Gaussian input, Z-matrix of N, CA and C with variables (Angstrom, degrees):
# hf/3-21g

backbone

0 1
 N
 C     1     B1
 C     2     B2     1     A1
 N     3     B3     2     A2     1     D1
 C     4     B4     3     A3     2     D2
 C     5     B5     4     A4     3     D3
 N     6     B6     5     A5     4     D4
 C     7     B7     6     A6     5     D5
 C     8     B8     7     A7     6     D6
 N     9     B9     8     A8     7     D7
 C    10    B10     9     A9     8     D8
 C    11    B11    10    A10     9     D9
 N    12    B12    11    A11    10    D10
 C    13    B13    12    A12    11    D11
 C    14    B14    13    A13    12    D12
 N    15    B15    14    A14    13    D13
 C    16    B16    15    A15    14    D14
 C    17    B17    16    A16    15    D15
 N    18    B18    17    A17    16    D16
 C    19    B19    18    A18    17    D17
 C    20    B20    19    A19    18    D18
 N    21    B21    20    A20    19    D19
 C    22    B22    21    A21    20    D20
 C    23    B23    22    A22    21    D21
 N    24    B24    23    A23    22    D22
 C    25    B25    24    A24    23    D23
 C    26    B26    25    A25    24    D24
 N    27    B27    26    A26    25    D25
 C    28    B28    27    A27    26    D26
 C    29    B29    28    A28    27    D27
 N    30    B30    29    A29    28    D28
 C    31    B31    30    A30    29    D29
 C    32    B32    31    A31    30    D30
 N    33    B33    32    A32    31    D31
 C    34    B34    33    A33    32    D32
 C    35    B35    34    A34    33    D33
 N    36    B36    35    A35    34    D34
 C    37    B37    36    A36    35    D35
 C    38    B38    37    A37    36    D36
 N    39    B39    38    A38    37    D37
 C    40    B40    39    A39    38    D38
 C    41    B41    40    A40    39    D39
 N    42    B42    41    A41    40    D40
 C    43    B43    42    A42    41    D41
 C    44    B44    43    A43    42    D42
 N    45    B45    44    A44    43    D43
 C    46    B46    45    A45    44    D44
 C    47    B47    46    A46    45    D45
 N    48    B48    47    A47    46    D46
 C    49    B49    48    A48    47    D47
 C    50    B50    49    A49    48    D48
 N    51    B51    50    A50    49    D49
 C    52    B52    51    A51    50    D50
 C    53    B53    52    A52    51    D51
 N    54    B54    53    A53    52    D52
 C    55    B55    54    A54    53    D53
 C    56    B56    55    A55    54    D54
 N    57    B57    56    A56    55    D55
 C    58    B58    57    A57    56    D56
 C    59    B59    58    A58    57    D57
 N    60    B60    59    A59    58    D58
 C    61    B61    60    A60    59    D59
 C    62    B62    61    A61    60    D60
 N    63    B63    62    A62    61    D61
 C    64    B64    63    A63    62    D62
 C    65    B65    64    A64    63    D63
 N    66    B66    65    A65    64    D64
 C    67    B67    66    A66    65    D65
 C    68    B68    67    A67    66    D66
 N    69    B69    68    A68    67    D67
 C    70    B70    69    A69    68    D68
 C    71    B71    70    A70    69    D69
 N    72    B72    71    A71    70    D70
 C    73    B73    72    A72    71    D71
 C    74    B74    73    A73    72    D72
 N    75    B75    74    A74    73    D73
 C    76    B76    75    A75    74    D74
 C    77    B77    76    A76    75    D75
 N    78    B78    77    A77    76    D76
 C    79    B79    78    A78    77    D77
 C    80    B80    79    A79    78    D78
 N    81    B81    80    A80    79    D79
 C    82    B82    81    A81    80    D80
 C    83    B83    82    A82    81    D81
 N    84    B84    83    A83    82    D82
 C    85    B85    84    A84    83    D83
 C    86    B86    85    A85    84    D84
 N    87    B87    86    A86    85    D85
 C    88    B88    87    A87    86    D86
 C    89    B89    88    A88    87    D87
 N    90    B90    89    A89    88    D88
 C    91    B91    90    A90    89    D89
 C    92    B92    91    A91    90    D90
 N    93    B93    92    A92    91    D91
 C    94    B94    93    A93    92    D92
 C    95    B95    94    A94    93    D93
 N    96    B96    95    A95    94    D94
 C    97    B97    96    A96    95    D95
 C    98    B98    97    A97    96    D96
 N    99    B99    98    A98    97    D97
 C   100   B100    99    A99    98    D98
 C   101   B101   100   A100    99    D99
 N   102   B102   101   A101   100   D100
 C   103   B103   102   A102   101   D101
 C   104   B104   103   A103   102   D102
 N   105   B105   104   A104   103   D103
 C   106   B106   105   A105   104   D104
 C   107   B107   106   A106   105   D105
 N   108   B108   107   A107   106   D106
 C   109   B109   108   A108   107   D107
 C   110   B110   109   A109   108   D108
 N   111   B111   110   A110   109   D109
 C   112   B112   111   A111   110   D110
 C   113   B113   112   A112   111   D111
 N   114   B114   113   A113   112   D112
 C   115   B115   114   A114   113   D113
 C   116   B116   115   A115   114   D114
 N   117   B117   116   A116   115   D115
 C   118   B118   117   A117   116   D116
 C   119   B119   118   A118   117   D117
 N   120   B120   119   A119   118   D118
 C   121   B121   120   A120   119   D119
 C   122   B122   121   A121   120   D120
 N   123   B123   122   A122   121   D121
 C   124   B124   123   A123   122   D122
 C   125   B125   124   A124   123   D123
 N   126   B126   125   A125   124   D124
 C   127   B127   126   A126   125   D125
 C   128   B128   127   A127   126   D126
 N   129   B129   128   A128   127   D127
 C   130   B130   129   A129   128   D128
 C   131   B131   130   A130   129   D129
 N   132   B132   131   A131   130   D130
 C   133   B133   132   A132   131   D131
 C   134   B134   133   A133   132   D132
 N   135   B135   134   A134   133   D133
 C   136   B136   135   A135   134   D134
 C   137   B137   136   A136   135   D135
 N   138   B138   137   A137   136   D136
 C   139   B139   138   A138   137   D137
 C   140   B140   139   A139   138   D138
 N   141   B141   140   A140   139   D139
 C   142   B142   141   A141   140   D140
 C   143   B143   142   A142   141   D141
 N   144   B144   143   A143   142   D142
 C   145   B145   144   A144   143   D143
 C   146   B146   145   A145   144   D144
 N   147   B147   146   A146   145   D145
 C   148   B148   147   A147   146   D146
 C   149   B149   148   A148   147   D147
 N   150   B150   149   A149   148   D148
 C   151   B151   150   A150   149   D149
 C   152   B152   151   A151   150   D150
 N   153   B153   152   A152   151   D151
 C   154   B154   153   A153   152   D152
 C   155   B155   154   A154   153   D153
 N   156   B156   155   A155   154   D154
 C   157   B157   156   A156   155   D155
 C   158   B158   157   A157   156   D156
 N   159   B159   158   A158   157   D157
 C   160   B160   159   A159   158   D158
 C   161   B161   160   A160   159   D159
 N   162   B162   161   A161   160   D160
 C   163   B163   162   A162   161   D161
 C   164   B164   163   A163   162   D162
 N   165   B165   164   A164   163   D163
 C   166   B166   165   A165   164   D164
 C   167   B167   166   A166   165   D165
 N   168   B168   167   A167   166   D166
 C   169   B169   168   A168   167   D167
 C   170   B170   169   A169   168   D168
 N   171   B171   170   A170   169   D169
 C   172   B172   171   A171   170   D170
 C   173   B173   172   A172   171   D171
 N   174   B174   173   A173   172   D172
 C   175   B175   174   A174   173   D173
 C   176   B176   175   A175   174   D174
 N   177   B177   176   A176   175   D175
 C   178   B178   177   A177   176   D176
 C   179   B179   178   A178   177   D177
 N   180   B180   179   A179   178   D178
 C   181   B181   180   A180   179   D179
 C   182   B182   181   A181   180   D180
 N   183   B183   182   A182   181   D181
 C   184   B184   183   A183   182   D182
 C   185   B185   184   A184   183   D183
 N   186   B186   185   A185   184   D184
 C   187   B187   186   A186   185   D185
 C   188   B188   187   A187   186   D186
 N   189   B189   188   A188   187   D187
 C   190   B190   189   A189   188   D188
 C   191   B191   190   A190   189   D189
 N   192   B192   191   A191   190   D190
 C   193   B193   192   A192   191   D191
 C   194   B194   193   A193   192   D192
 N   195   B195   194   A194   193   D193
 C   196   B196   195   A195   194   D194
 C   197   B197   196   A196   195   D195
 N   198   B198   197   A197   196   D196
 C   199   B199   198   A198   197   D197
 C   200   B200   199   A199   198   D198
 N   201   B201   200   A200   199   D199
 C   202   B202   201   A201   200   D200
 C   203   B203   202   A202   201   D201
 N   204   B204   203   A203   202   D202
 C   205   B205   204   A204   203   D203
 C   206   B206   205   A205   204   D204
 N   207   B207   206   A206   205   D205
 C   208   B208   207   A207   206   D206
 C   209   B209   208   A208   207   D207
 N   210   B210   209   A209   208   D208
 C   211   B211   210   A210   209   D209
 C   212   B212   211   A211   210   D210
 N   213   B213   212   A212   211   D211
 C   214   B214   213   A213   212   D212
 C   215   B215   214   A214   213   D213
 N   216   B216   215   A215   214   D214
 C   217   B217   216   A216   215   D215
 C   218   B218   217   A217   216   D216
 N   219   B219   218   A218   217   D217
 C   220   B220   219   A219   218   D218
 C   221   B221   220   A220   219   D219
 N   222   B222   221   A221   220   D220
 C   223   B223   222   A222   221   D221
 C   224   B224   223   A223   222   D222
 N   225   B225   224   A224   223   D223
 C   226   B226   225   A225   224   D224
 C   227   B227   226   A226   225   D225
 N   228   B228   227   A227   226   D226
 C   229   B229   228   A228   227   D227
 C   230   B230   229   A229   228   D228
 N   231   B231   230   A230   229   D229
 C   232   B232   231   A231   230   D230
 C   233   B233   232   A232   231   D231
 N   234   B234   233   A233   232   D232
 C   235   B235   234   A234   233   D233
 C   236   B236   235   A235   234   D234
 N   237   B237   236   A236   235   D235
 C   238   B238   237   A237   236   D236
 C   239   B239   238   A238   237   D237
 N   240   B240   239   A239   238   D238
 C   241   B241   240   A240   239   D239
 C   242   B242   241   A241   240   D240
 N   243   B243   242   A242   241   D241
 C   244   B244   243   A243   242   D242
 C   245   B245   244   A244   243   D243
 N   246   B246   245   A245   244   D244
 C   247   B247   246   A246   245   D245
 C   248   B248   247   A247   246   D246
 N   249   B249   248   A248   247   D247
 C   250   B250   249   A249   248   D248
 C   251   B251   250   A250   249   D249
 N   252   B252   251   A251   250   D250
 C   253   B253   252   A252   251   D251
 C   254   B254   253   A253   252   D252
 N   255   B255   254   A254   253   D253
 C   256   B256   255   A255   254   D254
 C   257   B257   256   A256   255   D255
 N   258   B258   257   A257   256   D256
 C   259   B259   258   A258   257   D257
 C   260   B260   259   A259   258   D258
 N   261   B261   260   A260   259   D259
 C   262   B262   261   A261   260   D260
 C   263   B263   262   A262   261   D261
 N   264   B264   263   A263   262   D262
 C   265   B265   264   A264   263   D263
 C   266   B266   265   A265   264   D264
 N   267   B267   266   A266   265   D265
 C   268   B268   267   A267   266   D266
 C   269   B269   268   A268   267   D267
 N   270   B270   269   A269   268   D268
 C   271   B271   270   A270   269   D269
 C   272   B272   271   A271   270   D270
 N   273   B273   272   A272   271   D271
 C   274   B274   273   A273   272   D272
 C   275   B275   274   A274   273   D273
 N   276   B276   275   A275   274   D274
 C   277   B277   276   A276   275   D275
 C   278   B278   277   A277   276   D276
 N   279   B279   278   A278   277   D277
 C   280   B280   279   A279   278   D278
 C   281   B281   280   A280   279   D279
 N   282   B282   281   A281   280   D280
 C   283   B283   282   A282   281   D281
 C   284   B284   283   A283   282   D282
 N   285   B285   284   A284   283   D283
 C   286   B286   285   A285   284   D284
 C   287   B287   286   A286   285   D285
 N   288   B288   287   A287   286   D286
 C   289   B289   288   A288   287   D287
 C   290   B290   289   A289   288   D288
 N   291   B291   290   A290   289   D289
 C   292   B292   291   A291   290   D290
 C   293   B293   292   A292   291   D291
 N   294   B294   293   A293   292   D292
 C   295   B295   294   A294   293   D293
 C   296   B296   295   A295   294   D294
 N   297   B297   296   A296   295   D295
 C   298   B298   297   A297   296   D296
 C   299   B299   298   A298   297   D297
 N   300   B300   299   A299   298   D298
 C   301   B301   300   A300   299   D299
 C   302   B302   301   A301   300   D300
 N   303   B303   302   A302   301   D301
 C   304   B304   303   A303   302   D302
 C   305   B305   304   A304   303   D303
 N   306   B306   305   A305   304   D304
 C   307   B307   306   A306   305   D305
 C   308   B308   307   A307   306   D306
 N   309   B309   308   A308   307   D307
 C   310   B310   309   A309   308   D308
 C   311   B311   310   A310   309   D309
 N   312   B312   311   A311   310   D310
 C   313   B313   312   A312   311   D311
 C   314   B314   313   A313   312   D312
 N   315   B315   314   A314   313   D313
 C   316   B316   315   A315   314   D314
 C   317   B317   316   A316   315   D315
 N   318   B318   317   A317   316   D316
 C   319   B319   318   A318   317   D317
 C   320   B320   319   A319   318   D318
 N   321   B321   320   A320   319   D319
 C   322   B322   321   A321   320   D320
 C   323   B323   322   A322   321   D321
 N   324   B324   323   A323   322   D322
 C   325   B325   324   A324   323   D323
 C   326   B326   325   A325   324   D324

   B1=1.4704
   B2=1.6114
   B3=1.2244
   B4=1.4110
   B5=1.5215
   B6=1.2659
   B7=1.4801
   B8=1.5350
   B9=1.2897
   B10=1.4669
   B11=1.4457
   B12=1.3602
   B13=1.4225
   B14=1.3911
   B15=1.3080
   B16=1.4191
   B17=1.5414
   B18=1.3170
   B19=1.5063
   B20=1.5345
   B21=1.3874
   B22=1.4563
   B23=1.5917
   B24=1.4037
   B25=1.4484
   B26=1.5064
   B27=1.3079
   B28=1.4707
   B29=1.4222
   B30=1.4134
   B31=1.4049
   B32=1.5324
   B33=1.4222
   B34=1.4617
   B35=1.5336
   B36=1.3426
   B37=1.4461
   B38=1.4887
   B39=1.3067
   B40=1.5326
   B41=1.5256
   B42=1.3574
   B43=1.4610
   B44=1.5535
   B45=1.3802
   B46=1.4295
   B47=1.5590
   B48=1.2869
   B49=1.4596
   B50=1.6041
   B51=1.3970
   B52=1.4229
   B53=1.5576
   B54=1.3411
   B55=1.4067
   B56=1.5295
   B57=1.3205
   B58=1.3670
   B59=1.5176
   B60=1.3633
   B61=1.4756
   B62=1.5286
   B63=1.2361
   B64=1.4790
   B65=1.4983
   B66=1.4445
   B67=1.4536
   B68=1.5097
   B69=1.3224
   B70=1.5281
   B71=1.5823
   B72=1.2619
   B73=1.5007
   B74=1.4617
   B75=1.4180
   B76=1.4434
   B77=1.4876
   B78=1.4118
   B79=1.4738
   B80=1.5477
   B81=1.3535
   B82=1.3413
   B83=1.5655
   B84=1.2937
   B85=1.4478
   B86=1.4337
   B87=1.3770
   B88=1.3743
   B89=1.5906
   B90=1.3766
   B91=1.5329
   B92=1.4356
   B93=1.2248
   B94=1.4381
   B95=1.4561
   B96=1.2847
   B97=1.5662
   B98=1.5118
   B99=1.3157
   B100=1.4706
   B101=1.5617
   B102=1.3398
   B103=1.4420
   B104=1.5716
   B105=1.2984
   B106=1.4321
   B107=1.4469
   B108=1.3442
   B109=1.5173
   B110=1.5431
   B111=1.3401
   B112=1.5703
   B113=1.5349
   B114=1.2862
   B115=1.4693
   B116=1.5475
   B117=1.2967
   B118=1.5330
   B119=1.5128
   B120=1.3597
   B121=1.4524
   B122=1.5814
   B123=1.4019
   B124=1.4414
   B125=1.5514
   B126=1.2996
   B127=1.4249
   B128=1.5028
   B129=1.3912
   B130=1.4035
   B131=1.5372
   B132=1.1933
   B133=1.5008
   B134=1.5007
   B135=1.3131
   B136=1.3603
   B137=1.5743
   B138=1.3335
   B139=1.4015
   B140=1.5328
   B141=1.3885
   B142=1.4413
   B143=1.5408
   B144=1.3462
   B145=1.4344
   B146=1.4548
   B147=1.3648
   B148=1.5666
   B149=1.5281
   B150=1.3410
   B151=1.5174
   B152=1.5032
   B153=1.3311
   B154=1.5168
   B155=1.4885
   B156=1.3093
   B157=1.4524
   B158=1.5579
   B159=1.3292
   B160=1.4521
   B161=1.4646
   B162=1.3056
   B163=1.4897
   B164=1.5857
   B165=1.3027
   B166=1.3256
   B167=1.5435
   B168=1.3380
   B169=1.4136
   B170=1.4658
   B171=1.3477
   B172=1.4671
   B173=1.5968
   B174=1.3319
   B175=1.4252
   B176=1.4924
   B177=1.4171
   B178=1.4268
   B179=1.6859
   B180=1.2890
   B181=1.6232
   B182=1.5553
   B183=1.3388
   B184=1.4266
   B185=1.4897
   B186=1.2880
   B187=1.4771
   B188=1.5777
   B189=1.3581
   B190=1.4031
   B191=1.5215
   B192=1.3542
   B193=1.4398
   B194=1.4834
   B195=1.4058
   B196=1.4281
   B197=1.5264
   B198=1.2825
   B199=1.3997
   B200=1.5564
   B201=1.3478
   B202=1.5339
   B203=1.5140
   B204=1.3302
   B205=1.3865
   B206=1.5030
   B207=1.3483
   B208=1.4564
   B209=1.5150
   B210=1.2621
   B211=1.4728
   B212=1.5247
   B213=1.4232
   B214=1.4767
   B215=1.4093
   B216=1.2932
   B217=1.4865
   B218=1.5613
   B219=1.3633
   B220=1.4592
   B221=1.5544
   B222=1.2795
   B223=1.5300
   B224=1.4421
   B225=1.3797
   B226=1.4248
   B227=1.6067
   B228=1.3341
   B229=1.4839
   B230=1.5193
   B231=1.3417
   B232=1.4480
   B233=1.5091
   B234=1.3737
   B235=1.5089
   B236=1.4601
   B237=1.3166
   B238=1.5801
   B239=1.4975
   B240=1.3571
   B241=1.4578
   B242=1.5457
   B243=1.2685
   B244=1.5034
   B245=1.4779
   B246=1.3886
   B247=1.5379
   B248=1.5081
   B249=1.2844
   B250=1.4948
   B251=1.4926
   B252=1.2604
   B253=1.4911
   B254=1.4291
   B255=1.3433
   B256=1.4193
   B257=1.5209
   B258=1.2343
   B259=1.5263
   B260=1.5217
   B261=1.3422
   B262=1.4744
   B263=1.5598
   B264=1.4129
   B265=1.3652
   B266=1.5707
   B267=1.4057
   B268=1.3648
   B269=1.4822
   B270=1.3892
   B271=1.4704
   B272=1.4715
   B273=1.4319
   B274=1.4538
   B275=1.5497
   B276=1.4042
   B277=1.5010
   B278=1.5274
   B279=1.3272
   B280=1.4935
   B281=1.4395
   B282=1.4125
   B283=1.4821
   B284=1.5283
   B285=1.2761
   B286=1.4554
   B287=1.5011
   B288=1.3804
   B289=1.4025
   B290=1.5208
   B291=1.3451
   B292=1.5062
   B293=1.4879
   B294=1.2921
   B295=1.4553
   B296=1.4781
   B297=1.3059
   B298=1.5533
   B299=1.4948
   B300=1.2631
   B301=1.5251
   B302=1.5589
   B303=1.2039
   B304=1.5487
   B305=1.5606
   B306=1.3583
   B307=1.4164
   B308=1.5275
   B309=1.3545
   B310=1.4778
   B311=1.4680
   B312=1.4137
   B313=1.4610
   B314=1.4988
   B315=1.2989
   B316=1.4547
   B317=1.5866
   B318=1.3403
   B319=1.5276
   B320=1.5288
   B321=1.3598
   B322=1.4610
   B323=1.5293
   B324=1.3632
   B325=1.4473
   B326=1.4940
   A1=107.62
   A2=117.19
   A3=121.03
   A4=113.77
   A5=117.87
   A6=118.81
   A7=111.73
   A8=111.38
   A9=121.18
   A10=107.61
   A11=119.07
   A12=124.14
   A13=112.04
   A14=118.91
   A15=127.58
   A16=106.55
   A17=119.16
   A18=121.30
   A19=108.67
   A20=114.29
   A21=113.44
   A22=111.85
   A23=117.25
   A24=120.69
   A25=109.31
   A26=119.17
   A27=117.09
   A28=116.92
   A29=117.68
   A30=122.00
   A31=108.94
   A32=116.67
   A33=121.83
   A34=107.69
   A35=116.50
   A36=117.65
   A37=114.57
   A38=114.17
   A39=122.46
   A40=107.70
   A41=118.20
   A42=121.30
   A43=112.62
   A44=115.91
   A45=120.77
   A46=111.87
   A47=113.19
   A48=120.21
   A49=110.23
   A50=111.89
   A51=117.96
   A52=108.57
   A53=113.56
   A54=117.73
   A55=116.52
   A56=118.81
   A57=127.35
   A58=115.26
   A59=112.08
   A60=118.74
   A61=109.99
   A62=121.49
   A63=126.68
   A64=113.27
   A65=111.29
   A66=117.05
   A67=108.87
   A68=111.75
   A69=121.16
   A70=107.59
   A71=116.05
   A72=120.01
   A73=120.79
   A74=116.24
   A75=122.14
   A76=107.13
   A77=113.17
   A78=121.45
   A79=102.60
   A80=119.32
   A81=126.20
   A82=112.55
   A83=118.45
   A84=120.81
   A85=115.20
   A86=116.13
   A87=121.32
   A88=105.49
   A89=116.13
   A90=119.40
   A91=109.31
   A92=120.38
   A93=131.01
   A94=113.21
   A95=116.06
   A96=120.39
   A97=106.94
   A98=115.51
   A99=125.47
   A100=106.61
   A101=116.48
   A102=118.93
   A103=109.36
   A104=112.03
   A105=118.27
   A106=109.52
   A107=119.57
   A108=124.15
   A109=111.15
   A110=114.86
   A111=111.61
   A112=109.12
   A113=119.49
   A114=118.73
   A115=113.66
   A116=116.45
   A117=120.84
   A118=106.98
   A119=112.07
   A120=116.82
   A121=108.51
   A122=112.28
   A123=117.29
   A124=106.87
   A125=113.87
   A126=114.46
   A127=110.99
   A128=120.83
   A129=125.63
   A130=114.70
   A131=114.89
   A132=119.50
   A133=107.62
   A134=118.05
   A135=126.73
   A136=112.63
   A137=113.30
   A138=117.49
   A139=107.24
   A140=118.30
   A141=121.88
   A142=107.93
   A143=120.36
   A144=122.02
   A145=109.54
   A146=113.99
   A147=118.66
   A148=106.31
   A149=109.94
   A150=116.25
   A151=110.47
   A152=115.74
   A153=116.49
   A154=115.28
   A155=118.04
   A156=121.83
   A157=115.76
   A158=116.07
   A159=121.37
   A160=116.01
   A161=118.52
   A162=120.81
   A163=103.25
   A164=113.75
   A165=121.95
   A166=110.04
   A167=120.74
   A168=127.98
   A169=109.95
   A170=118.96
   A171=123.30
   A172=111.31
   A173=112.66
   A174=123.12
   A175=102.83
   A176=116.33
   A177=116.31
   A178=107.92
   A179=110.20
   A180=111.88
   A181=106.18
   A182=119.47
   A183=119.60
   A184=110.01
   A185=119.39
   A186=126.55
   A187=108.35
   A188=115.84
   A189=120.59
   A190=106.64
   A191=118.13
   A192=125.16
   A193=103.55
   A194=116.20
   A195=122.20
   A196=109.00
   A197=122.85
   A198=129.05
   A199=108.78
   A200=115.81
   A201=120.04
   A202=111.20
   A203=120.53
   A204=122.06
   A205=114.07
   A206=116.39
   A207=121.76
   A208=114.20
   A209=115.03
   A210=122.41
   A211=111.86
   A212=115.26
   A213=116.44
   A214=117.42
   A215=115.76
   A216=121.87
   A217=110.99
   A218=115.40
   A219=122.09
   A220=114.63
   A221=118.81
   A222=117.21
   A223=107.57
   A224=112.36
   A225=122.33
   A226=115.28
   A227=115.90
   A228=120.15
   A229=110.63
   A230=115.36
   A231=123.88
   A232=109.20
   A233=112.35
   A234=114.65
   A235=107.52
   A236=110.91
   A237=120.71
   A238=102.80
   A239=117.69
   A240=124.86
   A241=105.60
   A242=114.12
   A243=120.64
   A244=106.01
   A245=110.02
   A246=123.75
   A247=104.12
   A248=114.37
   A249=117.44
   A250=112.73
   A251=119.33
   A252=124.44
   A253=114.21
   A254=119.94
   A255=124.13
   A256=111.85
   A257=118.40
   A258=123.29
   A259=112.09
   A260=110.57
   A261=114.62
   A262=106.24
   A263=116.41
   A264=120.23
   A265=110.30
   A266=114.23
   A267=119.87
   A268=109.20
   A269=114.21
   A270=120.06
   A271=109.64
   A272=117.13
   A273=119.68
   A274=104.88
   A275=107.86
   A276=117.84
   A277=102.51
   A278=121.10
   A279=130.13
   A280=113.99
   A281=117.39
   A282=119.19
   A283=115.78
   A284=116.02
   A285=125.42
   A286=113.15
   A287=118.54
   A288=125.23
   A289=108.78
   A290=115.03
   A291=119.15
   A292=110.05
   A293=116.77
   A294=123.92
   A295=112.71
   A296=115.88
   A297=120.56
   A298=107.42
   A299=118.47
   A300=120.49
   A301=104.37
   A302=116.96
   A303=124.12
   A304=111.89
   A305=113.85
   A306=116.56
   A307=117.34
   A308=113.84
   A309=116.61
   A310=117.04
   A311=115.72
   A312=117.25
   A313=110.78
   A314=120.39
   A315=121.74
   A316=108.10
   A317=113.41
   A318=113.72
   A319=104.13
   A320=113.42
   A321=117.53
   A322=106.23
   A323=115.55
   A324=121.40
   A325=103.43
   D1=116.09
   D2=-177.27
   D3=-107.65
   D4=-8.22
   D5=-176.21
   D6=-81.78
   D7=166.29
   D8=174.52
   D9=-103.14
   D10=142.85
   D11=-177.17
   D12=-119.61
   D13=133.41
   D14=-179.96
   D15=-109.82
   D16=116.21
   D17=-169.72
   D18=-78.34
   D19=168.16
   D20=-176.29
   D21=-68.11
   D22=-29.94
   D23=174.97
   D24=-61.03
   D25=-45.40
   D26=177.25
   D27=-67.08
   D28=-26.28
   D29=179.90
   D30=-72.64
   D31=-36.20
   D32=-179.33
   D33=-68.45
   D34=-39.89
   D35=179.66
   D36=-68.29
   D37=-38.26
   D38=179.12
   D39=-63.50
   D40=-43.33
   D41=176.37
   D42=-60.55
   D43=-41.05
   D44=176.16
   D45=-60.70
   D46=-44.24
   D47=-175.57
   D48=-66.88
   D49=-41.33
   D50=-178.72
   D51=-62.50
   D52=-44.02
   D53=177.25
   D54=-61.08
   D55=-44.26
   D56=174.17
   D57=-57.06
   D58=-36.61
   D59=178.29
   D60=-83.15
   D61=-15.39
   D62=179.96
   D63=70.91
   D64=30.14
   D65=-178.17
   D66=-140.81
   D67=108.29
   D68=-171.35
   D69=-80.12
   D70=-13.31
   D71=177.72
   D72=-83.59
   D73=-3.21
   D74=-176.18
   D75=-68.03
   D76=144.34
   D77=177.96
   D78=-122.23
   D79=149.48
   D80=171.07
   D81=-79.98
   D82=121.51
   D83=173.92
   D84=-109.30
   D85=126.27
   D86=-179.06
   D87=-109.74
   D88=141.22
   D89=-178.64
   D90=-143.08
   D91=164.04
   D92=175.05
   D93=-119.07
   D94=124.81
   D95=178.62
   D96=-122.50
   D97=156.44
   D98=175.85
   D99=-68.67
   D100=148.35
   D101=177.09
   D102=110.94
   D103=-178.98
   D104=-173.80
   D105=92.34
   D106=164.59
   D107=-172.71
   D108=-69.21
   D109=-13.50
   D110=-177.53
   D111=-119.49
   D112=7.36
   D113=174.82
   D114=118.17
   D115=-46.75
   D116=176.47
   D117=-125.28
   D118=155.70
   D119=175.82
   D120=-128.81
   D121=149.46
   D122=176.57
   D123=-89.68
   D124=149.38
   D125=171.47
   D126=-142.25
   D127=148.09
   D128=179.06
   D129=-124.40
   D130=142.73
   D131=-179.61
   D132=-152.15
   D133=171.68
   D134=168.59
   D135=-89.06
   D136=142.83
   D137=174.80
   D138=-124.28
   D139=137.60
   D140=175.28
   D141=-109.15
   D142=-20.30
   D143=174.92
   D144=-133.28
   D145=160.37
   D146=179.03
   D147=-97.04
   D148=140.71
   D149=170.32
   D150=-85.14
   D151=170.12
   D152=-176.91
   D153=-60.88
   D154=-38.04
   D155=-176.72
   D156=-95.27
   D157=14.97
   D158=177.21
   D159=-74.38
   D160=142.36
   D161=168.35
   D162=-115.73
   D163=151.85
   D164=-174.34
   D165=-122.65
   D166=144.77
   D167=-179.35
   D168=-135.08
   D169=129.96
   D170=-168.70
   D171=-113.76
   D172=143.13
   D173=169.44
   D174=-137.83
   D175=100.36
   D176=-179.91
   D177=70.87
   D178=-130.64
   D179=176.77
   D180=-103.16
   D181=15.76
   D182=173.53
   D183=-89.26
   D184=135.82
   D185=-177.00
   D186=-115.72
   D187=122.39
   D188=169.15
   D189=-101.63
   D190=139.72
   D191=-171.80
   D192=-128.41
   D193=136.04
   D194=176.38
   D195=-145.53
   D196=133.74
   D197=175.97
   D198=-72.07
   D199=162.32
   D200=-174.76
   D201=-68.06
   D202=-35.12
   D203=179.51
   D204=-66.60
   D205=-44.70
   D206=172.09
   D207=-63.62
   D208=-37.87
   D209=-173.56
   D210=-57.64
   D211=-36.30
   D212=177.50
   D213=-59.96
   D214=-24.01
   D215=-177.51
   D216=-97.64
   D217=-16.16
   D218=-173.83
   D219=-106.35
   D220=-10.18
   D221=-170.52
   D222=-62.52
   D223=139.31
   D224=-176.20
   D225=87.17
   D226=-3.30
   D227=-173.26
   D228=-81.42
   D229=152.39
   D230=170.75
   D231=-109.78
   D232=132.53
   D233=176.43
   D234=-112.67
   D235=127.68
   D236=-169.62
   D237=-126.77
   D238=163.97
   D239=169.96
   D240=-120.68
   D241=130.32
   D242=179.94
   D243=-124.36
   D244=153.61
   D245=171.90
   D246=-125.63
   D247=128.80
   D248=-177.69
   D249=-162.58
   D250=-171.36
   D251=175.02
   D252=-55.65
   D253=-37.18
   D254=-179.72
   D255=-81.99
   D256=4.07
   D257=178.88
   D258=106.29
   D259=-177.93
   D260=-177.68
   D261=-106.88
   D262=138.86
   D263=-174.39
   D264=-166.59
   D265=160.42
   D266=166.57
   D267=-82.33
   D268=137.64
   D269=-178.53
   D270=-125.80
   D271=155.81
   D272=-177.84
   D273=-125.66
   D274=124.68
   D275=176.19
   D276=-97.45
   D277=95.66
   D278=-173.91
   D279=-101.90
   D280=103.84
   D281=178.35
   D282=-60.87
   D283=-17.96
   D284=-176.01
   D285=-81.03
   D286=-24.64
   D287=-174.94
   D288=-70.83
   D289=130.89
   D290=175.64
   D291=-90.95
   D292=-31.97
   D293=172.77
   D294=-137.28
   D295=157.21
   D296=177.62
   D297=-139.10
   D298=158.53
   D299=-179.54
   D300=-88.23
   D301=173.48
   D302=-176.22
   D303=-65.68
   D304=-31.45
   D305=178.06
   D306=-82.74
   D307=-13.98
   D308=179.41
   D309=82.92
   D310=3.29
   D311=-174.88
   D312=-96.73
   D313=-8.56
   D314=-178.88
   D315=-133.61
   D316=163.34
   D317=-177.13
   D318=-163.98
   D319=172.19
   D320=174.09
   D321=-138.54
   D322=163.04
   D323=-172.86
   D324=-122.98

């Protein structure tokens, strides 16, 4: 499985955020950067336009966007939104990660 999956919880949160921003065209961008306590860090942002090397993944009318460099580290991952004692946030279940940090925002391969 090479696709990225956006869970229903993540879709609901994205719909809420799009409504709060007053922009139904917003897409959720996930990216990977160097750094973090485990080597790489996940980042999330809104995207209004696609870049040339972007791939898109859909769940209903929610669009998840990832660039080709980040995709190589994220293929097969599931993006979820959780609310708990540690706060509310988007989280990544990445089958490619060999280690992750305690907060779940960084990983190594």
